[in-house]
C-alpha positions as YAML, in Angstrom:
chain: A
units: angstrom
residues:
- id: 1
  name: MET
  ca: [26.84, -11.83, 70.10]
- id: 2
  name: ALA
  ca: [24.52, -11.89, 67.06]
- id: 3
  name: THR
  ca: [25.86, -11.92, 63.43]
- id: 4
  name: SER
  ca: [24.30, -11.33, 60.01]
- id: 5
  name: THR
  ca: [22.70, -14.95, 60.05]
- id: 6
  name: GLY
  ca: [21.65, -15.03, 63.29]
- id: 7
  name: PRO
  ca: [23.15, -15.36, 66.94]
- id: 8
  name: ASN
  ca: [26.37, -17.26, 67.53]
- id: 9
  name: LEU
  ca: [25.09, -20.53, 69.10]
- id: 10
  name: GLU
  ca: [28.22, -22.15, 70.05]
- id: 11
  name: PRO
  ca: [28.91, -21.02, 73.67]
- id: 12
  name: GLY
  ca: [25.37, -22.30, 74.48]
- id: 13
  name: ARG
  ca: [26.24, -26.01, 72.24]
- id: 14
  name: ILE
  ca: [29.49, -26.20, 73.94]
- id: 15
  name: ALA
  ca: [27.89, -25.54, 77.50]
- id: 16
  name: VAL
  ca: [25.06, -28.13, 76.85]
- id: 17
  name: GLU
  ca: [27.14, -30.67, 75.84]
- id: 18
  name: LYS
  ca: [29.30, -30.59, 78.50]
- id: 19
  name: LEU
  ca: [26.26, -31.62, 80.73]
- id: 20
  name: MET
  ca: [25.65, -35.05, 78.66]
- id: 21
  name: ASP
  ca: [27.56, -37.56, 80.51]
- id: 22
  name: ASP
  ca: [25.36, -40.24, 80.15]
- id: 23
  name: THR
  ca: [26.04, -42.78, 77.59]
- id: 24
  name: CYS
  ca: [23.45, -44.34, 75.16]
- id: 25
  name: ASP
  ca: [22.85, -46.89, 72.21]
- id: 26
  name: VAL
  ca: [20.09, -46.02, 69.92]
- id: 27
  name: TYR
  ca: [18.54, -48.80, 67.33]
- id: 28
  name: LEU
  ca: [16.22, -48.50, 64.48]
- id: 29
  name: PRO
  ca: [12.75, -50.20, 64.92]
- id: 30
  name: ALA
  ca: [12.37, -53.89, 64.43]
- id: 31
  name: THR
  ca: [9.85, -55.77, 63.13]
- id: 32
  name: PRO
  ca: [7.76, -57.75, 65.70]
- id: 33
  name: HIS
  ca: [8.03, -61.54, 65.14]
- id: 34
  name: LYS
  ca: [4.50, -63.35, 64.42]
- id: 35
  name: GLN
  ca: [2.94, -65.17, 67.17]
- id: 36
  name: ASP
  ca: [2.92, -68.28, 68.10]
- id: 37
  name: ARG
  ca: [1.55, -70.64, 70.41]
- id: 38
  name: ASP
  ca: [2.66, -72.59, 73.13]
- id: 39
  name: PRO
  ca: [2.93, -76.28, 71.88]
- id: 40
  name: GLU
  ca: [1.78, -77.97, 75.47]
- id: 41
  name: THR
  ca: [-1.15, -75.38, 76.37]
- id: 42
  name: LEU
  ca: [-1.61, -74.07, 72.73]
- id: 43
  name: ARG
  ca: [-2.61, -70.55, 74.22]
- id: 44
  name: VAL
  ca: [-0.96, -67.76, 72.34]
- id: 45
  name: LEU
  ca: [1.97, -66.13, 73.33]
- id: 46
  name: PRO
  ca: [2.47, -62.65, 72.94]
- id: 47
  name: ALA
  ca: [4.43, -61.04, 69.92]
- id: 48
  name: THR
  ca: [8.19, -59.94, 70.41]
- id: 49
  name: ALA
  ca: [10.81, -58.26, 68.69]
- id: 50
  name: SER
  ca: [14.08, -57.67, 68.53]
- id: 51
  name: ARG
  ca: [16.13, -54.46, 68.41]
- id: 52
  name: GLY
  ca: [16.99, -53.45, 64.48]
- id: 53
  name: ALA
  ca: [20.40, -52.31, 63.74]
- id: 54
  name: ARG
  ca: [22.48, -49.86, 66.02]
- id: 55
  name: ILE
  ca: [22.68, -46.66, 64.89]
- id: 56
  name: TYR
  ca: [24.27, -44.73, 67.83]
- id: 57
  name: ASN
  ca: [27.18, -46.83, 69.67]
- id: 58
  name: ASN
  ca: [28.01, -45.70, 73.29]
- id: 59
  name: GLY
  ca: [27.58, -41.85, 72.39]
- id: 60
  name: ARG
  ca: [26.76, -39.04, 74.72]
- id: 61
  name: CYS
  ca: [23.09, -38.44, 75.91]
- id: 62
  name: LYS
  ca: [21.63, -37.14, 78.68]
- id: 63
  name: VAL
  ca: [18.20, -38.44, 79.86]
- id: 64
  name: LYS
  ca: [15.79, -36.04, 81.75]
- id: 65
  name: ASP
  ca: [13.25, -38.46, 83.07]
- id: 66
  name: ALA
  ca: [9.68, -38.03, 83.50]
- id: 67
  name: THR
  ca: [8.72, -34.61, 81.46]
- id: 68
  name: ASN
  ca: [4.87, -34.30, 81.97]
- id: 69
  name: ASN
  ca: [2.59, -33.20, 78.61]
- id: 70
  name: ALA
  ca: [-0.87, -33.40, 79.08]
- id: 71
  name: ARG
  ca: [-3.51, -33.79, 76.80]
- id: 72
  name: GLY
  ca: [-7.29, -33.78, 76.88]
- id: 73
  name: ALA
  ca: [-9.37, -36.01, 74.51]
- id: 74
  name: PRO
  ca: [-13.59, -35.96, 75.47]
- id: 75
  name: VAL
  ca: [-13.22, -39.88, 74.57]
- id: 76
  name: ALA
  ca: [-15.98, -42.06, 75.75]
- id: 77
  name: GLN
  ca: [-13.57, -44.61, 77.51]
- id: 78
  name: GLU
  ca: [-11.90, -42.31, 79.45]
- id: 79
  name: GLY
  ca: [-15.06, -40.75, 80.65]
- id: 80
  name: GLY
  ca: [-14.01, -37.00, 79.11]
- id: 81
  name: GLN
  ca: [-11.14, -37.15, 81.82]
- id: 82
  name: MET
  ca: [-7.78, -35.11, 81.28]
- id: 83
  name: LEU
  ca: [-5.16, -37.66, 80.45]
- id: 84
  name: VAL
  ca: [-1.70, -36.92, 81.73]
- id: 85
  name: VAL
  ca: [1.07, -38.52, 79.72]
- id: 86
  name: SER
  ca: [4.49, -38.87, 81.00]
- id: 87
  name: ALA
  ca: [7.47, -38.68, 78.83]
- id: 88
  name: SER
  ca: [11.27, -38.76, 79.16]
- id: 89
  name: GLN
  ca: [13.63, -36.05, 77.24]
- id: 90
  name: VAL
  ca: [16.65, -37.35, 75.72]
- id: 91
  name: ASP
  ca: [18.98, -35.12, 74.25]
- id: 92
  name: PHE
  ca: [22.15, -35.95, 72.22]
- id: 93
  name: PRO
  ca: [25.13, -33.60, 70.71]
- id: 94
  name: LEU
  ca: [23.51, -31.96, 67.30]
- id: 95
  name: GLY
  ca: [26.60, -33.03, 65.88]
- id: 96
  name: ASP
  ca: [26.12, -36.57, 66.41]
- id: 97
  name: VAL
  ca: [23.19, -37.27, 65.03]
- id: 98
  name: PRO
  ca: [22.26, -38.62, 61.69]
- id: 99
  name: ALA
  ca: [20.67, -35.96, 59.20]
- id: 100
  name: SER
  ca: [17.61, -37.08, 59.17]
- id: 101
  name: GLY
  ca: [17.13, -37.63, 63.17]
- id: 102
  name: PHE
  ca: [16.53, -40.56, 65.07]
- id: 103
  name: PRO
  ca: [12.81, -41.84, 63.46]
- id: 104
  name: THR
  ca: [9.76, -43.02, 65.70]
- id: 105
  name: GLY
  ca: [10.15, -46.18, 67.19]
- id: 106
  name: CYS
  ca: [13.60, -46.32, 68.11]
- id: 107
  name: THR
  ca: [14.86, -47.71, 71.17]
- id: 108
  name: ILE
  ca: [17.15, -45.99, 73.51]
- id: 109
  name: VAL
  ca: [19.08, -48.09, 76.03]
- id: 110
  name: VAL
  ca: [21.41, -46.27, 79.12]
- id: 111
  name: ARG
  ca: [24.94, -47.79, 79.11]
- id: 112
  name: SER
  ca: [25.83, -45.70, 81.81]
- id: 113
  name: SER
  ca: [25.20, -42.41, 83.58]
- id: 114
  name: ARG
  ca: [27.64, -40.52, 85.73]
- id: 115
  name: ARG
  ca: [25.27, -38.66, 88.26]
- id: 116
  name: ASN
  ca: [22.11, -41.49, 88.80]
- id: 117
  name: ARG
  ca: [22.94, -44.97, 88.71]
- id: 118
  name: PHE
  ca: [19.70, -45.93, 88.48]
- id: 119
  name: LEU
  ca: [19.55, -44.97, 84.69]
- id: 120
  name: VAL
  ca: [21.46, -47.54, 83.25]
- id: 121
  name: GLY
  ca: [19.88, -50.13, 81.80]
- id: 122
  name: ASN
  ca: [16.42, -48.27, 80.96]
- id: 123
  name: GLU
  ca: [14.75, -48.69, 77.52]
- id: 124
  name: TYR
  ca: [13.09, -45.97, 75.91]
- id: 125
  name: ILE
  ca: [11.17, -45.56, 72.86]
- id: 126
  name: VAL
  ca: [11.48, -42.44, 70.67]
- id: 127
  name: ARG
  ca: [8.26, -40.79, 70.49]
- id: 128
  name: GLU
  ca: [8.75, -37.73, 68.42]
- id: 129
  name: PRO
  ca: [11.42, -35.17, 68.20]
- id: 130
  name: VAL
  ca: [12.03, -31.70, 70.01]
- id: 131
  name: GLU
  ca: [11.95, -29.22, 67.47]
- id: 132
  name: LYS
  ca: [13.11, -25.57, 68.39]
- id: 133
  name: SER
  ca: [14.28, -22.97, 66.47]
- id: 134
  name: LEU
  ca: [17.69, -21.85, 67.96]
- id: 135
  name: ALA
  ca: [18.86, -25.50, 68.57]
- id: 136
  name: VAL
  ca: [22.27, -26.30, 70.71]
- id: 137
  name: LYS
  ca: [21.29, -30.19, 70.78]
- id: 138
  name: TYR
  ca: [18.91, -33.05, 69.50]
- id: 139
  name: GLY
  ca: [15.91, -33.85, 71.61]
- id: 140
  name: VAL
  ca: [13.54, -36.59, 71.60]
- id: 141
  name: LEU
  ca: [10.40, -37.48, 74.13]
- id: 142
  name: ALA
  ca: [10.55, -41.02, 74.69]
- id: 143
  name: ASP
  ca: [8.39, -43.71, 76.73]
- id: 144
  name: LYS
  ca: [10.18, -45.67, 79.59]
- id: 145
  name: ARG
  ca: [9.84, -49.23, 78.67]
- id: 146
  name: LYS
  ca: [11.82, -51.04, 81.05]
- id: 147
  name: ASN
  ca: [15.31, -52.22, 82.81]
- id: 148
  name: VAL
  ca: [17.10, -54.28, 80.65]
- id: 149
  name: ASP
  ca: [20.89, -55.47, 80.31]
- id: 150
  name: PRO
  ca: [22.80, -53.38, 78.75]
...
């Protein structure tokens, strides 16, 4: 039922949060380490990055893997082709997320999943928040990186 301040979103928020039965950790972005050289071959080793501080610990989340977004950019190297970008959406309870949200570049690691064991250990990098006017959850678009040991 609508009130003078807008619709009552509480029942929707409760229903959405009941579906969040995965658990995730979220880490701040870290600064990459400098590149080193292999002492024997003198080849440059790829730069590595460690995770920053953990800002969300074993909290509820829901992973929707492979949400498709299309972007078309007539770039010469791409030959003017339509580029399909696959991103995952990860949702969190609205009240559990810091007021400023999760910054771009944060790392999300799935610790457990009740419905899909193949999600456990997946690592995602936050691309951008999903903004909605009637928010009942906090969602981000994230790029899947790799499977890691949670």
